[in-house]
CHARMM internal coordinates of N, CA and C (Angstrom, degrees):
IC EDIT
DIST 1 N 1 CA 1.4399
DIST 1 CA 1 C 1.5354
ANGL 1 N 1 CA 1 C 108.88
DIST 1 C 2 N 1.2666
ANGL 1 CA 1 C 2 N 114.40
DIHE 1 N 1 CA 1 C 2 N 151.14
DIST 2 N 2 CA 1.4579
ANGL 1 C 2 N 2 CA 117.44
DIHE 1 CA 1 C 2 N 2 CA 179.04
DIST 2 CA 2 C 1.5297
ANGL 2 N 2 CA 2 C 110.03
DIHE 1 C 2 N 2 CA 2 C -84.79
DIST 2 C 3 N 1.2991
ANGL 2 CA 2 C 3 N 116.23
DIHE 2 N 2 CA 2 C 3 N 162.87
DIST 3 N 3 CA 1.4586
ANGL 2 C 3 N 3 CA 121.21
DIHE 2 CA 2 C 3 N 3 CA -178.50
DIST 3 CA 3 C 1.5202
ANGL 3 N 3 CA 3 C 111.86
DIHE 2 C 3 N 3 CA 3 C -60.10
DIST 3 C 4 N 1.3058
ANGL 3 CA 3 C 4 N 117.31
DIHE 3 N 3 CA 3 C 4 N -38.70
DIST 4 N 4 CA 1.4580
ANGL 3 C 4 N 4 CA 121.51
DIHE 3 CA 3 C 4 N 4 CA -178.86
DIST 4 CA 4 C 1.5121
ANGL 4 N 4 CA 4 C 112.65
DIHE 3 C 4 N 4 CA 4 C -61.04
DIST 4 C 5 N 1.3173
ANGL 4 CA 4 C 5 N 116.09
DIHE 4 N 4 CA 4 C 5 N -41.66
DIST 5 N 5 CA 1.4685
ANGL 4 C 5 N 5 CA 120.02
DIHE 4 CA 4 C 5 N 5 CA -179.75
DIST 5 CA 5 C 1.5210
ANGL 5 N 5 CA 5 C 110.03
DIHE 4 C 5 N 5 CA 5 C -68.27
DIST 5 C 6 N 1.3218
ANGL 5 CA 5 C 6 N 117.08
DIHE 5 N 5 CA 5 C 6 N -42.25
DIST 6 N 6 CA 1.4626
ANGL 5 C 6 N 6 CA 121.27
DIHE 5 CA 5 C 6 N 6 CA 179.91
DIST 6 CA 6 C 1.5251
ANGL 6 N 6 CA 6 C 110.07
DIHE 5 C 6 N 6 CA 6 C -62.51
DIST 6 C 7 N 1.3131
ANGL 6 CA 6 C 7 N 117.88
DIHE 6 N 6 CA 6 C 7 N -44.74
DIST 7 N 7 CA 1.4600
ANGL 6 C 7 N 7 CA 121.85
DIHE 6 CA 6 C 7 N 7 CA 178.84
DIST 7 CA 7 C 1.5294
ANGL 7 N 7 CA 7 C 110.60
DIHE 6 C 7 N 7 CA 7 C -63.33
DIST 7 C 8 N 1.3262
ANGL 7 CA 7 C 8 N 116.01
DIHE 7 N 7 CA 7 C 8 N -40.30
DIST 8 N 8 CA 1.4604
ANGL 7 C 8 N 8 CA 120.03
DIHE 7 CA 7 C 8 N 8 CA 178.70
DIST 8 CA 8 C 1.5234
ANGL 8 N 8 CA 8 C 110.83
DIHE 7 C 8 N 8 CA 8 C -64.33
DIST 8 C 9 N 1.3277
ANGL 8 CA 8 C 9 N 117.54
DIHE 8 N 8 CA 8 C 9 N -41.49
DIST 9 N 9 CA 1.4645
ANGL 8 C 9 N 9 CA 121.16
DIHE 8 CA 8 C 9 N 9 CA 178.42
DIST 9 CA 9 C 1.5235
ANGL 9 N 9 CA 9 C 111.16
DIHE 8 C 9 N 9 CA 9 C -64.70
DIST 9 C 10 N 1.3188
ANGL 9 CA 9 C 10 N 116.68
DIHE 9 N 9 CA 9 C 10 N -43.64
DIST 10 N 10 CA 1.4618
ANGL 9 C 10 N 10 CA 119.98
DIHE 9 CA 9 C 10 N 10 CA 178.71
DIST 10 CA 10 C 1.5297
ANGL 10 N 10 CA 10 C 110.05
DIHE 9 C 10 N 10 CA 10 C -61.97
DIST 10 C 11 N 1.3138
ANGL 10 CA 10 C 11 N 118.25
DIHE 10 N 10 CA 10 C 11 N -42.39
DIST 11 N 11 CA 1.4558
ANGL 10 C 11 N 11 CA 122.23
DIHE 10 CA 10 C 11 N 11 CA 177.98
DIST 11 CA 11 C 1.5150
ANGL 11 N 11 CA 11 C 111.80
DIHE 10 C 11 N 11 CA 11 C -63.40
DIST 11 C 12 N 1.3295
ANGL 11 CA 11 C 12 N 116.41
DIHE 11 N 11 CA 11 C 12 N -41.37
DIST 12 N 12 CA 1.4664
ANGL 11 C 12 N 12 CA 120.45
DIHE 11 CA 11 C 12 N 12 CA 179.69
DIST 12 CA 12 C 1.5232
ANGL 12 N 12 CA 12 C 110.62
DIHE 11 C 12 N 12 CA 12 C -65.70
DIST 12 C 13 N 1.3227
ANGL 12 CA 12 C 13 N 117.00
DIHE 12 N 12 CA 12 C 13 N -42.60
DIST 13 N 13 CA 1.4674
ANGL 12 C 13 N 13 CA 120.75
DIHE 12 CA 12 C 13 N 13 CA 179.71
DIST 13 CA 13 C 1.5312
ANGL 13 N 13 CA 13 C 110.28
DIHE 12 C 13 N 13 CA 13 C -64.89
DIST 13 C 14 N 1.3253
ANGL 13 CA 13 C 14 N 116.80
DIHE 13 N 13 CA 13 C 14 N -43.81
DIST 14 N 14 CA 1.4654
ANGL 13 C 14 N 14 CA 120.59
DIHE 13 CA 13 C 14 N 14 CA 178.64
DIST 14 CA 14 C 1.5317
ANGL 14 N 14 CA 14 C 110.42
DIHE 13 C 14 N 14 CA 14 C -62.17
DIST 14 C 15 N 1.3004
ANGL 14 CA 14 C 15 N 116.89
DIHE 14 N 14 CA 14 C 15 N -39.54
DIST 15 N 15 CA 1.4630
ANGL 14 C 15 N 15 CA 121.02
DIHE 14 CA 14 C 15 N 15 CA 179.56
DIST 15 CA 15 C 1.5283
ANGL 15 N 15 CA 15 C 111.08
DIHE 14 C 15 N 15 CA 15 C -64.89
DIST 15 C 16 N 1.3166
ANGL 15 CA 15 C 16 N 117.10
DIHE 15 N 15 CA 15 C 16 N -43.57
DIST 16 N 16 CA 1.4634
ANGL 15 C 16 N 16 CA 121.21
DIHE 15 CA 15 C 16 N 16 CA 179.49
DIST 16 CA 16 C 1.5201
ANGL 16 N 16 CA 16 C 110.58
DIHE 15 C 16 N 16 CA 16 C -64.40
DIST 16 C 17 N 1.3222
ANGL 16 CA 16 C 17 N 116.84
DIHE 16 N 16 CA 16 C 17 N -42.73
DIST 17 N 17 CA 1.4677
ANGL 16 C 17 N 17 CA 120.09
DIHE 16 CA 16 C 17 N 17 CA -179.22
DIST 17 CA 17 C 1.5273
ANGL 17 N 17 CA 17 C 111.72
DIHE 16 C 17 N 17 CA 17 C -65.75
DIST 17 C 18 N 1.3166
ANGL 17 CA 17 C 18 N 117.10
DIHE 17 N 17 CA 17 C 18 N -42.36
DIST 18 N 18 CA 1.4642
ANGL 17 C 18 N 18 CA 119.17
DIHE 17 CA 17 C 18 N 18 CA 179.83
DIST 18 CA 18 C 1.5323
ANGL 18 N 18 CA 18 C 110.81
DIHE 17 C 18 N 18 CA 18 C -68.67
DIST 18 C 19 N 1.3091
ANGL 18 CA 18 C 19 N 116.56
DIHE 18 N 18 CA 18 C 19 N -36.39
DIST 19 N 19 CA 1.4595
ANGL 18 C 19 N 19 CA 120.59
DIHE 18 CA 18 C 19 N 19 CA 177.40
DIST 19 CA 19 C 1.5236
ANGL 19 N 19 CA 19 C 110.58
DIHE 18 C 19 N 19 CA 19 C -65.02
DIST 19 C 20 N 1.3180
ANGL 19 CA 19 C 20 N 116.96
DIHE 19 N 19 CA 19 C 20 N -42.55
DIST 20 N 20 CA 1.4640
ANGL 19 C 20 N 20 CA 121.21
DIHE 19 CA 19 C 20 N 20 CA 178.74
DIST 20 CA 20 C 1.5233
ANGL 20 N 20 CA 20 C 110.65
DIHE 19 C 20 N 20 CA 20 C -63.69
DIST 20 C 21 N 1.3255
ANGL 20 CA 20 C 21 N 116.67
DIHE 20 N 20 CA 20 C 21 N -39.93
DIST 21 N 21 CA 1.4649
ANGL 20 C 21 N 21 CA 120.14
DIHE 20 CA 20 C 21 N 21 CA 178.85
DIST 21 CA 21 C 1.5283
ANGL 21 N 21 CA 21 C 110.18
DIHE 20 C 21 N 21 CA 21 C -63.45
DIST 21 C 22 N 1.3170
ANGL 21 CA 21 C 22 N 117.29
DIHE 21 N 21 CA 21 C 22 N -41.86
DIST 22 N 22 CA 1.4586
ANGL 21 C 22 N 22 CA 121.30
DIHE 21 CA 21 C 22 N 22 CA 179.03
DIST 22 CA 22 C 1.5232
ANGL 22 N 22 CA 22 C 110.94
DIHE 21 C 22 N 22 CA 22 C -64.18
DIST 22 C 23 N 1.3087
ANGL 22 CA 22 C 23 N 117.56
DIHE 22 N 22 CA 22 C 23 N -43.63
DIST 23 N 23 CA 1.4646
ANGL 22 C 23 N 23 CA 121.23
DIHE 22 CA 22 C 23 N 23 CA 179.03
DIST 23 CA 23 C 1.5260
ANGL 23 N 23 CA 23 C 110.19
DIHE 22 C 23 N 23 CA 23 C -62.25
DIST 23 C 24 N 1.3274
ANGL 23 CA 23 C 24 N 117.03
DIHE 23 N 23 CA 23 C 24 N -44.03
DIST 24 N 24 CA 1.4649
ANGL 23 C 24 N 24 CA 120.12
DIHE 23 CA 23 C 24 N 24 CA 179.01
DIST 24 CA 24 C 1.5245
ANGL 24 N 24 CA 24 C 111.21
DIHE 23 C 24 N 24 CA 24 C -62.75
DIST 24 C 25 N 1.3229
ANGL 24 CA 24 C 25 N 117.40
DIHE 24 N 24 CA 24 C 25 N -39.73
DIST 25 N 25 CA 1.4592
ANGL 24 C 25 N 25 CA 121.31
DIHE 24 CA 24 C 25 N 25 CA 178.94
DIST 25 CA 25 C 1.5274
ANGL 25 N 25 CA 25 C 110.43
DIHE 24 C 25 N 25 CA 25 C -63.77
DIST 25 C 26 N 1.3410
ANGL 25 CA 25 C 26 N 116.09
DIHE 25 N 25 CA 25 C 26 N -43.55
DIST 26 N 26 CA 1.4658
ANGL 25 C 26 N 26 CA 119.84
DIHE 25 CA 25 C 26 N 26 CA -179.67
DIST 26 CA 26 C 1.5242
ANGL 26 N 26 CA 26 C 111.55
DIHE 25 C 26 N 26 CA 26 C -66.63
DIST 26 C 27 N 1.3182
ANGL 26 CA 26 C 27 N 117.33
DIHE 26 N 26 CA 26 C 27 N -38.03
DIST 27 N 27 CA 1.4706
ANGL 26 C 27 N 27 CA 120.57
DIHE 26 CA 26 C 27 N 27 CA 177.19
DIST 27 CA 27 C 1.5218
ANGL 27 N 27 CA 27 C 109.72
DIHE 26 C 27 N 27 CA 27 C -63.56
DIST 27 C 28 N 1.3256
ANGL 27 CA 27 C 28 N 117.36
DIHE 27 N 27 CA 27 C 28 N -42.42
DIST 28 N 28 CA 1.4629
ANGL 27 C 28 N 28 CA 121.13
DIHE 27 CA 27 C 28 N 28 CA 178.58
DIST 28 CA 28 C 1.5252
ANGL 28 N 28 CA 28 C 110.63
DIHE 27 C 28 N 28 CA 28 C -59.89
DIST 28 C 29 N 1.3326
ANGL 28 CA 28 C 29 N 117.23
DIHE 28 N 28 CA 28 C 29 N -44.16
DIST 29 N 29 CA 1.4672
ANGL 28 C 29 N 29 CA 120.86
DIHE 28 CA 28 C 29 N 29 CA 179.40
DIST 29 CA 29 C 1.5302
ANGL 29 N 29 CA 29 C 111.19
DIHE 28 C 29 N 29 CA 29 C -63.97
DIST 29 C 30 N 1.3222
ANGL 29 CA 29 C 30 N 117.33
DIHE 29 N 29 CA 29 C 30 N -40.00
DIST 30 N 30 CA 1.4645
ANGL 29 C 30 N 30 CA 120.50
DIHE 29 CA 29 C 30 N 30 CA 177.99
DIST 30 CA 30 C 1.5277
ANGL 30 N 30 CA 30 C 111.22
DIHE 29 C 30 N 30 CA 30 C -65.26
DIST 30 C 31 N 1.3283
ANGL 30 CA 30 C 31 N 116.51
DIHE 30 N 30 CA 30 C 31 N -39.24
DIST 31 N 31 CA 1.4554
ANGL 30 C 31 N 31 CA 119.94
DIHE 30 CA 30 C 31 N 31 CA 177.40
DIST 31 CA 31 C 1.5228
ANGL 31 N 31 CA 31 C 110.57
DIHE 30 C 31 N 31 CA 31 C -63.13
DIST 31 C 32 N 1.3277
ANGL 31 CA 31 C 32 N 117.37
DIHE 31 N 31 CA 31 C 32 N -38.42
DIST 32 N 32 CA 1.4616
ANGL 31 C 32 N 32 CA 120.70
DIHE 31 CA 31 C 32 N 32 CA 177.60
DIST 32 CA 32 C 1.5294
ANGL 32 N 32 CA 32 C 110.57
DIHE 31 C 32 N 32 CA 32 C -63.58
DIST 32 C 33 N 1.3232
ANGL 32 CA 32 C 33 N 116.85
DIHE 32 N 32 CA 32 C 33 N -39.66
DIST 33 N 33 CA 1.4619
ANGL 32 C 33 N 33 CA 120.14
DIHE 32 CA 32 C 33 N 33 CA 178.52
DIST 33 CA 33 C 1.5230
ANGL 33 N 33 CA 33 C 111.20
DIHE 32 C 33 N 33 CA 33 C -65.83
DIST 33 C 34 N 1.3214
ANGL 33 CA 33 C 34 N 116.67
DIHE 33 N 33 CA 33 C 34 N -40.18
DIST 34 N 34 CA 1.4654
ANGL 33 C 34 N 34 CA 120.86
DIHE 33 CA 33 C 34 N 34 CA 178.85
DIST 34 CA 34 C 1.5262
ANGL 34 N 34 CA 34 C 109.84
DIHE 33 C 34 N 34 CA 34 C -64.16
DIST 34 C 35 N 1.3366
ANGL 34 CA 34 C 35 N 116.98
DIHE 34 N 34 CA 34 C 35 N -43.19
DIST 35 N 35 CA 1.4621
ANGL 34 C 35 N 35 CA 120.32
DIHE 34 CA 34 C 35 N 35 CA 178.28
DIST 35 CA 35 C 1.5213
ANGL 35 N 35 CA 35 C 110.69
DIHE 34 C 35 N 35 CA 35 C -60.88
DIST 35 C 36 N 1.3203
ANGL 35 CA 35 C 36 N 116.52
DIHE 35 N 35 CA 35 C 36 N -42.08
DIST 36 N 36 CA 1.4585
ANGL 35 C 36 N 36 CA 120.78
DIHE 35 CA 35 C 36 N 36 CA 178.79
DIST 36 CA 36 C 1.5321
ANGL 36 N 36 CA 36 C 110.19
DIHE 35 C 36 N 36 CA 36 C -63.14
DIST 36 C 37 N 1.3220
ANGL 36 CA 36 C 37 N 116.23
DIHE 36 N 36 CA 36 C 37 N -43.46
DIST 37 N 37 CA 1.4653
ANGL 36 C 37 N 37 CA 121.27
DIHE 36 CA 36 C 37 N 37 CA 178.70
DIST 37 CA 37 C 1.5260
ANGL 37 N 37 CA 37 C 110.51
DIHE 36 C 37 N 37 CA 37 C -61.36
DIST 37 C 38 N 1.3203
ANGL 37 CA 37 C 38 N 117.13
DIHE 37 N 37 CA 37 C 38 N -42.68
DIST 38 N 38 CA 1.4593
ANGL 37 C 38 N 38 CA 120.22
DIHE 37 CA 37 C 38 N 38 CA 179.35
DIST 38 CA 38 C 1.5229
ANGL 38 N 38 CA 38 C 110.84
DIHE 37 C 38 N 38 CA 38 C -62.42
DIST 38 C 39 N 1.3107
ANGL 38 CA 38 C 39 N 117.30
DIHE 38 N 38 CA 38 C 39 N -35.25
DIST 39 N 39 CA 1.4577
ANGL 38 C 39 N 39 CA 120.85
DIHE 38 CA 38 C 39 N 39 CA 176.60
DIST 39 CA 39 C 1.5176
ANGL 39 N 39 CA 39 C 111.20
DIHE 38 C 39 N 39 CA 39 C -63.83
DIST 39 C 40 N 1.3276
ANGL 39 CA 39 C 40 N 117.17
DIHE 39 N 39 CA 39 C 40 N -39.52
DIST 40 N 40 CA 1.4593
ANGL 39 C 40 N 40 CA 120.91
DIHE 39 CA 39 C 40 N 40 CA 177.36
DIST 40 CA 40 C 1.5188
ANGL 40 N 40 CA 40 C 110.68
DIHE 39 C 40 N 40 CA 40 C -64.46
DIST 40 C 41 N 1.3047
ANGL 40 CA 40 C 41 N 116.16
DIHE 40 N 40 CA 40 C 41 N -37.68
DIST 41 N 41 CA 1.4567
ANGL 40 C 41 N 41 CA 120.40
DIHE 40 CA 40 C 41 N 41 CA -179.94
DIST 41 CA 41 C 1.5261
ANGL 41 N 41 CA 41 C 110.54
DIHE 40 C 41 N 41 CA 41 C -61.11
DIST 41 C 42 N 1.3367
ANGL 41 CA 41 C 42 N 116.81
DIHE 41 N 41 CA 41 C 42 N -43.51
DIST 42 N 42 CA 1.4628
ANGL 41 C 42 N 42 CA 120.71
DIHE 41 CA 41 C 42 N 42 CA 177.97
DIST 42 CA 42 C 1.5230
ANGL 42 N 42 CA 42 C 110.88
DIHE 41 C 42 N 42 CA 42 C -64.32
DIST 42 C 43 N 1.3300
ANGL 42 CA 42 C 43 N 116.31
DIHE 42 N 42 CA 42 C 43 N -41.67
DIST 43 N 43 CA 1.4624
ANGL 42 C 43 N 43 CA 120.99
DIHE 42 CA 42 C 43 N 43 CA -179.73
DIST 43 CA 43 C 1.5198
ANGL 43 N 43 CA 43 C 110.83
DIHE 42 C 43 N 43 CA 43 C -62.66
DIST 43 C 44 N 1.3222
ANGL 43 CA 43 C 44 N 117.13
DIHE 43 N 43 CA 43 C 44 N -42.96
DIST 44 N 44 CA 1.4634
ANGL 43 C 44 N 44 CA 121.05
DIHE 43 CA 43 C 44 N 44 CA 179.89
DIST 44 CA 44 C 1.5239
ANGL 44 N 44 CA 44 C 110.56
DIHE 43 C 44 N 44 CA 44 C -64.11
DIST 44 C 45 N 1.3166
ANGL 44 CA 44 C 45 N 116.60
DIHE 44 N 44 CA 44 C 45 N -38.32
DIST 45 N 45 CA 1.4618
ANGL 44 C 45 N 45 CA 120.33
DIHE 44 CA 44 C 45 N 45 CA 178.00
DIST 45 CA 45 C 1.5202
ANGL 45 N 45 CA 45 C 110.89
DIHE 44 C 45 N 45 CA 45 C -61.22
DIST 45 C 46 N 1.3398
ANGL 45 CA 45 C 46 N 116.74
DIHE 45 N 45 CA 45 C 46 N -44.17
DIST 46 N 46 CA 1.4636
ANGL 45 C 46 N 46 CA 120.76
DIHE 45 CA 45 C 46 N 46 CA 178.09
DIST 46 CA 46 C 1.5270
ANGL 46 N 46 CA 46 C 110.69
DIHE 45 C 46 N 46 CA 46 C -65.22
DIST 46 C 47 N 1.3133
ANGL 46 CA 46 C 47 N 117.10
DIHE 46 N 46 CA 46 C 47 N -38.79
DIST 47 N 47 CA 1.4592
ANGL 46 C 47 N 47 CA 121.06
DIHE 46 CA 46 C 47 N 47 CA 179.18
DIST 47 CA 47 C 1.5193
ANGL 47 N 47 CA 47 C 110.74
DIHE 46 C 47 N 47 CA 47 C -63.92
DIST 47 C 48 N 1.3187
ANGL 47 CA 47 C 48 N 117.49
DIHE 47 N 47 CA 47 C 48 N -39.74
DIST 48 N 48 CA 1.4611
ANGL 47 C 48 N 48 CA 120.59
DIHE 47 CA 47 C 48 N 48 CA 179.40
DIST 48 CA 48 C 1.5252
ANGL 48 N 48 CA 48 C 110.56
DIHE 47 C 48 N 48 CA 48 C -63.93
DIST 48 C 49 N 1.3188
ANGL 48 CA 48 C 49 N 115.96
DIHE 48 N 48 CA 48 C 49 N -39.49
DIST 49 N 49 CA 1.4604
ANGL 48 C 49 N 49 CA 120.03
DIHE 48 CA 48 C 49 N 49 CA 177.73
DIST 49 CA 49 C 1.5268
ANGL 49 N 49 CA 49 C 110.40
DIHE 48 C 49 N 49 CA 49 C -64.66
DIST 49 C 50 N 1.3301
ANGL 49 CA 49 C 50 N 115.89
DIHE 49 N 49 CA 49 C 50 N -44.76
DIST 50 N 50 CA 1.4681
ANGL 49 C 50 N 50 CA 120.19
DIHE 49 CA 49 C 50 N 50 CA 178.80
DIST 50 CA 50 C 1.5272
ANGL 50 N 50 CA 50 C 111.28
DIHE 49 C 50 N 50 CA 50 C -61.88
DIST 50 C 51 N 1.3139
ANGL 50 CA 50 C 51 N 117.36
DIHE 50 N 50 CA 50 C 51 N -41.68
DIST 51 N 51 CA 1.4680
ANGL 50 C 51 N 51 CA 121.19
DIHE 50 CA 50 C 51 N 51 CA 179.39
DIST 51 CA 51 C 1.5206
ANGL 51 N 51 CA 51 C 110.66
DIHE 50 C 51 N 51 CA 51 C -62.69
DIST 51 C 52 N 1.3220
ANGL 51 CA 51 C 52 N 116.94
DIHE 51 N 51 CA 51 C 52 N -41.38
DIST 52 N 52 CA 1.4666
ANGL 51 C 52 N 52 CA 120.12
DIHE 51 CA 51 C 52 N 52 CA 178.69
DIST 52 CA 52 C 1.5256
ANGL 52 N 52 CA 52 C 110.34
DIHE 51 C 52 N 52 CA 52 C -61.78
DIST 52 C 53 N 1.3280
ANGL 52 CA 52 C 53 N 117.45
DIHE 52 N 52 CA 52 C 53 N -41.85
DIST 53 N 53 CA 1.4646
ANGL 52 C 53 N 53 CA 120.39
DIHE 52 CA 52 C 53 N 53 CA 178.92
DIST 53 CA 53 C 1.5242
ANGL 53 N 53 CA 53 C 111.13
DIHE 52 C 53 N 53 CA 53 C -66.30
DIST 53 C 54 N 1.3102
ANGL 53 CA 53 C 54 N 117.08
DIHE 53 N 53 CA 53 C 54 N -40.53
DIST 54 N 54 CA 1.4617
ANGL 53 C 54 N 54 CA 120.91
DIHE 53 CA 53 C 54 N 54 CA 178.72
DIST 54 CA 54 C 1.5221
ANGL 54 N 54 CA 54 C 110.43
DIHE 53 C 54 N 54 CA 54 C -63.88
DIST 54 C 55 N 1.3265
ANGL 54 CA 54 C 55 N 117.12
DIHE 54 N 54 CA 54 C 55 N -40.54
DIST 55 N 55 CA 1.4660
ANGL 54 C 55 N 55 CA 120.18
DIHE 54 CA 54 C 55 N 55 CA 178.81
DIST 55 CA 55 C 1.5277
ANGL 55 N 55 CA 55 C 110.79
DIHE 54 C 55 N 55 CA 55 C -63.17
DIST 55 C 56 N 1.3258
ANGL 55 CA 55 C 56 N 116.92
DIHE 55 N 55 CA 55 C 56 N -38.81
DIST 56 N 56 CA 1.4679
ANGL 55 C 56 N 56 CA 119.49
DIHE 55 CA 55 C 56 N 56 CA 177.08
DIST 56 CA 56 C 1.5178
ANGL 56 N 56 CA 56 C 110.54
DIHE 55 C 56 N 56 CA 56 C -65.16
DIST 56 C 57 N 1.3317
ANGL 56 CA 56 C 57 N 116.29
DIHE 56 N 56 CA 56 C 57 N -42.14
DIST 57 N 57 CA 1.4655
ANGL 56 C 57 N 57 CA 119.93
DIHE 56 CA 56 C 57 N 57 CA 178.58
DIST 57 CA 57 C 1.5272
ANGL 57 N 57 CA 57 C 110.99
DIHE 56 C 57 N 57 CA 57 C -61.67
DIST 57 C 58 N 1.3164
ANGL 57 CA 57 C 58 N 117.57
DIHE 57 N 57 CA 57 C 58 N -42.06
DIST 58 N 58 CA 1.4633
ANGL 57 C 58 N 58 CA 121.52
DIHE 57 CA 57 C 58 N 58 CA 179.35
DIST 58 CA 58 C 1.5246
ANGL 58 N 58 CA 58 C 110.48
DIHE 57 C 58 N 58 CA 58 C -63.83
DIST 58 C 59 N 1.3214
ANGL 58 CA 58 C 59 N 116.08
DIHE 58 N 58 CA 58 C 59 N -42.16
DIST 59 N 59 CA 1.4631
ANGL 58 C 59 N 59 CA 119.26
DIHE 58 CA 58 C 59 N 59 CA 177.79
DIST 59 CA 59 C 1.5223
ANGL 59 N 59 CA 59 C 110.89
DIHE 58 C 59 N 59 CA 59 C -61.67
DIST 59 C 60 N 1.3182
ANGL 59 CA 59 C 60 N 116.78
DIHE 59 N 59 CA 59 C 60 N -41.82
DIST 60 N 60 CA 1.4641
ANGL 59 C 60 N 60 CA 121.14
DIHE 59 CA 59 C 60 N 60 CA 179.45
DIST 60 CA 60 C 1.5290
ANGL 60 N 60 CA 60 C 110.21
DIHE 59 C 60 N 60 CA 60 C -64.04
DIST 60 C 61 N 1.3174
ANGL 60 CA 60 C 61 N 116.94
DIHE 60 N 60 CA 60 C 61 N -44.10
DIST 61 N 61 CA 1.4737
ANGL 60 C 61 N 61 CA 120.78
DIHE 60 CA 60 C 61 N 61 CA 179.59
DIST 61 CA 61 C 1.5286
ANGL 61 N 61 CA 61 C 110.62
DIHE 60 C 61 N 61 CA 61 C -63.43
DIST 61 C 62 N 1.3106
ANGL 61 CA 61 C 62 N 117.22
DIHE 61 N 61 CA 61 C 62 N -41.24
DIST 62 N 62 CA 1.4787
ANGL 61 C 62 N 62 CA 120.47
DIHE 61 CA 61 C 62 N 62 CA 177.49
DIST 62 CA 62 C 1.5071
ANGL 62 N 62 CA 62 C 111.02
DIHE 61 C 62 N 62 CA 62 C -60.66
DIST 62 C 63 N 1.3250
ANGL 62 CA 62 C 63 N 116.82
DIHE 62 N 62 CA 62 C 63 N -43.39
DIST 63 N 63 CA 1.4592
ANGL 62 C 63 N 63 CA 120.35
DIHE 62 CA 62 C 63 N 63 CA 179.06
DIST 63 CA 63 C 1.5376
ANGL 63 N 63 CA 63 C 110.88
DIHE 62 C 63 N 63 CA 63 C -62.56
DIST 63 C 64 N 1.3160
ANGL 63 CA 63 C 64 N 115.93
DIHE 63 N 63 CA 63 C 64 N -40.58
DIST 64 N 64 CA 1.4742
ANGL 63 C 64 N 64 CA 119.34
DIHE 63 CA 63 C 64 N 64 CA 179.41
DIST 64 CA 64 C 1.5201
ANGL 64 N 64 CA 64 C 111.50
DIHE 63 C 64 N 64 CA 64 C -67.07
DIST 64 C 65 N 1.3282
ANGL 64 CA 64 C 65 N 118.21
DIHE 64 N 64 CA 64 C 65 N -36.73
DIST 65 N 65 CA 1.4567
ANGL 64 C 65 N 65 CA 121.74
DIHE 64 CA 64 C 65 N 65 CA -179.65
DIST 65 CA 65 C 1.5190
ANGL 65 N 65 CA 65 C 110.27
DIHE 64 C 65 N 65 CA 65 C -70.20
DIST 65 C 66 N 1.3307
ANGL 65 CA 65 C 66 N 117.39
DIHE 65 N 65 CA 65 C 66 N -37.30
DIST 66 N 66 CA 1.4599
ANGL 65 C 66 N 66 CA 121.51
DIHE 65 CA 65 C 66 N 66 CA -178.39
DIST 66 CA 66 C 1.5272
ANGL 66 N 66 CA 66 C 111.69
DIHE 65 C 66 N 66 CA 66 C -69.43
DIST 66 C 67 N 1.3087
ANGL 66 CA 66 C 67 N 118.43
DIHE 66 N 66 CA 66 C 67 N -24.15
DIST 67 N 67 CA 1.4854
ANGL 66 C 67 N 67 CA 120.87
DIHE 66 CA 66 C 67 N 67 CA -177.70
DIST 67 CA 67 C 1.4563
ANGL 67 N 67 CA 67 C 109.32
DIHE 66 C 67 N 67 CA 67 C -77.20
END
COOR INIT
IC SEED 1 N 1 CA 1 C
IC BUILD
């Protein structure tokens, strides 16, 4: 093989490897964002439950005050 072809192959391989590394890094970052989002979803669910309980408590207190 001539030097030009060898250099071109080395450049192509280096380009593919660096591109793959970048894609893997970006996928990892997206997965971290999804995990963070899922954590918020759980937190919101707990907050909704807490709000429902607080609303019941407020209703009970109002009834007691009105009597």
